[in-house]
Every structure is written in C-alpha cells, then in structure tokens.
N, C-alpha and C positions, 0 to 999 in steps of 0.2 A: 092271432092277431102284430100286424105289421114290425120288423125288430130296425130300429135304426142302421140306414148304411156303412159302412169301414171308410170313409174317402180316402183314409190315411194321409192325414190333418191331422193337426193337434194348437191348442189354441197360442198365438201368439203374446197375450196380456199379461205382461208379470206378476200383475197386481190377482189376476188370478188366480183359480183355485187347484184347476187342472189346467195349469202352463205349461209345457210341453209335454204331456200326457196323450201322448198314444191310444186310439182305443177305448175308448175309456163313454164312447156314445151320445159326446158333448158336441160333436160336429157334424149338422145337419151343410147341404146347398138348398141356396135361399131366392140364388139368380144364375143371371150365366150373361154377359158380354160378348160382343167379339170382338176382338184384335185383328193386329192387322195380319200377326202372327196364329189365327182363328178362335173360335170358341173357348171363352177360360169362363171359372163359375166363382160366383163370393159364396164364403161359406162362412155360418153363424154359430156359437160358442153358446148353447144353452145356460150356461155356470155364469157368466159375468156379461151377455147380452152383447161381444163387441161379435161384429162383421169383419171380414177378410177374404183380401183375394187368394185364389189358385196360388198364384208363383210370393208368397210372401215366404220368408226367409228362405229362397230360392236365388238361382244368380242372375235368374232374370227378371229381380222383382224391379220396376219401379225404371223399365228399362223403355224409348221410345224405338232401339231401332230392333228390326224383325228379328227373333229366334232363335232363326237359321244363319244370319249373317254372322253374332253371337257365336257357334256353336264352331260356324266355320272358321271364324279365326285360331281359337284356341284348341283346333282339331291340325292345323297349320303351325302351330306353337310344335304340338306333338310330334311335327312332319320334319323337323331341322325347313324351317323357314323365318328366315329372321323376318323384324320387326316390321324393318324398311319396307320387306319384298308382303307382308300382308296389309299397308297401312297400304302401298299402293296399288294391289291386284283389289282390296274391296273397297276404296277412297272412306276411309275412316281413320282421323287420329291417332298415331302412338297413344297419346297419352290416355283415349280410349281404350284402347287394346291393353296397358298397361291392370285401366281399375277394371276390366273385365277379367283380366288371367289374376288379381286380387280376389274378387270374389271366387273366382274357384276354386284357388287354393285355399281358403275359405273352407268352402263345401266340403274338397278334399281333405283338413287336417278333422271337420265332422265328423267323417263320415271314418278317416283311421279312431279317431276316439271312440265313437259306440260300438266295432266291429273288430280292431283290433286288437284285442284283450284276448288272457289265458288262453297262449294257442300254444299246442303239444307239440311243439319243437325239438328233435331228435339233435337238428346240427347244426352250426352258425354259421356262415364263410363273410368273414370284415375283410373289405377292401378300401381303398381309396386310391382317386383316382384324379392329376395334377387338371386346374384348372386357372384360371387369371379373371383379378375383377379390376375394369379399369386400367391397369397398366402390371404387366410380366415382373416388377418387381418394386415390393412398400418404398414406401419415404421411409421407413423404422422398421429397419428388423431387427430382428436377435442372433447369436452367437454364431447359432448352423448356417441361418441363410433368412431362414423364413421371416414371414408377415409376424408379428404379433398378434393376441390375440382380438385388443378392440383396433387392431389396421382394418378399414373397408376395403383397400386396397393389394392391386400386388397378388403374392400364391395364395389361392382360394381352394383347395379340393374339395370334393366332394366322396362323404363320407358312409359305405352303404353296409347293412349288414344285409342278408342271404338266404335265405330257408331251402336248402336244393332239395330235398324231396317233395316240397311242393312248390318249388318256384316262386314262393313270396318274398318280397321285397318289404322286409323289416319294418326299416326304419332307413331315415338319407337326413342329411345332415352337410350346409356347408358353411365348410370354415378354414384355416391354416394347418397347419402338417405339426400338432403341438400334443400333448398331451391332455389338454384340457379339454380339444376335440374328438380322441379319443376316447375321452369320458362321459363326454355328448353322448355319443353312438353308444359306446355299452349299456350304459342309464336309460339314454330310451327304447333298446335293443331288449332291459329287465324287464321294460312297463310291459309291454306286448306277449313274452315267450311266459309259459306256467315252464315253473321248475330249474333248474341250471342243465344247460345245452352244452355241447359239447361246441368249443369256440375252434373253427383257425382259421387261420391269415397268414400272409406274408411276414416277412422280417423286424418288421418293422417292430420298435422295443420299448415303446408306449402301455404298446395293448395288455401285456399280464398288470402293469402296475396294473392299468385301468381297471381290469377284471376284478383283482383282488381290491382292490379299493367300494366293488357293487358285490359280489360275492366274497362274504367272510364269516370267518369270528374274530374276536378278540379275544390274546391271549395277554393276561392278567402275573405279575410274577410277585409269588409272598416278597417281605419283605426279610429280607439274611440277617439284619441285628447291629451289622456292622455298620461303620460309619461311612457317612457320604447320600448321595443323593440314593435315593429306590430307583428297581430299573423301570425303566415308562411299560405300556401295552404295547402291543406287537401286532397288528393282521395277521391271520395267518386263512390260507385262501382253504374253502368249506372241501370239502373228500367229496364233496362229487360234479368239484370243477376241473374241465379237462380243456384243455390249452396246445397246442401242436402248430407248427408253421414253417411254410414249405420258404424254402431261403432258396430263391437261382445265384448261382453262381457264373461274373462274368470273365472274361477276356475281352479287354483291349473290342469288347461290347458286341463279342459271341458269348452264348450260351455254354456254361462250359460245363458244371452238372447242377443238379438237383437237388438238394438235402432237404432232410424230413430232421427236423426237433422237436421232438413231446415235452416242453418245458413244466404239466402239470398234470396231473388225475396219467401217467402211465399207463397202469392198472383196471382202471373205470374204462379205457379207450380199450383194450386188449378184451374187456369181455363184453363189451359192445359191438364190436368186429369193421367198425368204421375203416373204413381209408382213409387217410389225411390228402385232403384234395380243397383248391379255389381257383379250380378250372371254369368252375360252371360261375361264379361270381367275377373273373375273369370276363367271360362273355357278358357276362352282365352289362361290366361297361363297353363295350363295343355297340351295343342298342342305348345305351344312353347319347350314346358321340353321334348314332346316324339316326338320334329322333330327337335330340335338342341343338338348334342350332350353334347358341353360346360355348358348346364343349367340342364343335369342329376345328381342328388342326387348326395353327395358317389363315388365321378368315376375321374378319372385321365386325364379323356378330357377338363382338363379345360382350359381355351384362358391363353396364357404368354401376353397376350396387349391387352391393353383395344381398339385398331381401328380394330382390330383383328374380335373383340364383334361387332362392330360396323357394320361391313357389312357382319357378318353372319345374323345379328337381319334384317336387312335393305332389304336384297336378302329371306327373309323369308318374310316379310310384305310386298312385290311387287309381288310376287308368293302365295303365301296369298290370295290376292283381285282379280289379272288379271286371273293366270291361276291352282287353284284350285278352282273346285264345291264341293259350301256349300249344304249341303243336305237338309239346315233347311229352302234351297232358289227355293229349286226343284219347278216344273209347270206340273200340270196334263197333259197328254195328252192325246187328243179326240180318240175317239175308231174309226176312223178313218185313222187316223195318230200312232200310234201305232205300232210295227213291234217285228219280231223275228230276233234275232241273236243266231240261238246251239234252244240251249230246255229256252232261258233265253226269254223272252219279254219285254221289253222296253215301261215299263208305262212312263214314267216321261222325264223332258226336262232339262239338267242343268241350273244351274244360279249359276258364281260367285258371289262375295259381290261386282265387280268393275259395272256387269251388274245390279245390285238391285240397284243401284246411279245409274247407267245412264250414267255412265263415257266410255262404252264397250258395243258389241253387240254380241262379243258373250268369249267364254273362251277360254284362247290362249295358244297356246302350247308353251312346253318348250325351241323348238327354238326360236319364234317369241318373247317371255319375253326377248333373248339372241339379237335378231337383230333388232326391229323393231326402227322406224328413225322418229323421229319429230325437226318438227320447233323449233327453242331454243328461248325460252319466252324472253323477256326483267327485266332484273333482278331490283330489285329494295331493297332498303334495309327497315330494317321492320322498320311499325312504331305502336304503343301503340292505339288500336284502344281506338278512345279516342271520347266524347260528347262535 
C-alpha cells in the first residue's frame, strides 16, 4: 500500500484541526505550476480540503520578483552593502528591499522560537556594541548622557549573548545602554538556555542587577514583634549563579592592565575550572561590524529607525547560527573521505554553530533559511527563574 509522502508542509488554515502540524499525512500534492523562479507545487489538506501554494508562510509567498533577486538583496544586506547600493545594483526600490527584510526577519524569529530552546550551555559571554540610530545624540537623554528607553534616536547599542563552546549567538537586542536593555538581554538568554550557565562580561554595572532579577530566590524575614514596618523581602542570587567581569584599565587611551572580578559564585567557577574571558564575543563584534553596513564606523549607511536595525541584527544572528560555517568548528576528514575539486583537496567538513550545539545536522542553504517551516510552539509568558 502506498504511503503518503512527507512534503515538509503544514496546513495554513487556522480553522483546521491540523493547523501548523507537520508530518501527519494530511498534506498531499495535487498540482504544479511554472513561475519565473521555476516549478512550484500546490498542496491540499485532506482534513479541511483547503489547497495552498508551496511558498505559503515563506519569504517568497505572493512575490512577483524572481527568488534569485530576493535572495541576492538579502545576501547583500549581510555582506556590508548599504540600502542605496542594493537598490542601485538590483534596480529595486528601497521600500521593496525593506519589505523583503521584514519578511526575512519574521522567518528568522520563527526559526529561533522553534529551535533555540533548552540549550545545554555551560558559559555565556555578554557584551554591548555602540551604534546610533538617526543621529549620534538623542534629543532626550538621561543623567548619564544615554538615550532614554522610549527614545528611537541617538545612541542605540547592540546587546549580544554568546556561547563560546559552540560559537552560538544566543540572543541579540538593540536598545540604549540602560538597565532595562541589560535585563531584556538576560531574559532573552534565559529563555533559550537550560539551567544556570556562567556569565562573563565587561565592567558594565547593570549586568549583576539584571542577572539577580532573573536568577534569584526570594528571602523573607520574620516579624520581630517590635514597633515599625516589617523588613521587606529581598532577592538573593541562586547558588548556581556565576558572574565575573573582565575590566580594562586604561590611561590616556592606552591599555594599562586587565582586571578580573568574580562578583558571584566563585566556588562554582573554581569547581568548573572555567577561565574568565570575553575575547570571543569581542571578536564577534568585529564580525558584526564587517557584515552589517549600519554598524560600520564613520559611514552614511546608518539606520534611521530602530526596528530596521533590529531586523538586520536578527537576520544576521540566524544566518550566523545556521547557514554560515565557522572555521574553528570544522572537523578533519579521514584520508579515504578526502576528495578533490579541481586543484583543491578538501580535508575538512564544515560545521555551523547550530551543528556544534546539536540543533541541526547540516549547514543550511540560504534558500532553506528563508523557506523552512515548523510546527508553531506553544507560547508562554516569560517568568523569572526562581528557587
């Protein structure tokens, strides 16, 4: 008896009992049609009798532009080409490119929600990278000269959390250099990692408070029977929380010394035998600046809107994790598995950070990054990890 083929498609009908469910045998191919980008299939759900296109819920759905041109525009965004340059080369309006970027960012967010969860990460490096949106100085600033949380212009920092053991970008956020942004980064990181990893960062003072706000226990005090108000409960860091800082001491712009401070969990850090370092995330900052045009220093290609910057960062994060081989993660091939292509002898097998983290078994193609589909996860409101 012939079995139904698994097409990797899900029913897009919200009223269907198999809505967004994958590999249930309810989807079959009923027809095909030709487009400027090649042959495409039409599928039908046997439960609700609704038909849909192969490109439904992908970046290319209902686009008249060739897929190659859309992918070329998005690739150019990731290799430090500014919006005006992409528009000139491809002959496409800037507004159209921004719409493609919006679609790609939504697909990147869907990938992260489906795959980036319960990761067994041992250590996390935190850092923030300076940038600006619209203008270098915000119209409204706080006492420290930084833009306010609600401000869309001025100094906007790219906040990153990075797993050095598998070279995986855990989370990325664009916002001012404030406690609220640090807390947002820690919350996003806590949603994707399993347990309580060790955290390392620079000397920014707000990280410790943000970490305790997420990883804490609540200590209460008994009433003493004396007059006056009872003592309020306080937050205490979890016993497994480890946080250390790498502080660079400079004199007249020159590096004088590097200090290491363990602010929380010294005993566990010693037991794990981990070294305090932020060198890999500092190198990741350079990768970002060499990949996204708005992050280039002294350039006219800066973003005019914070949401556009967030979409670029989100797309690059997913591309870096799933579709970009990392040289430090490659594995040597055995002598019999080595092969030649022309004069080049291939001695290594490429691996992406997602492969090193165990959430993917291959390096994704760029088209796969824009078209892959998942069962939608059950969303839950974030709650602080407390003992």
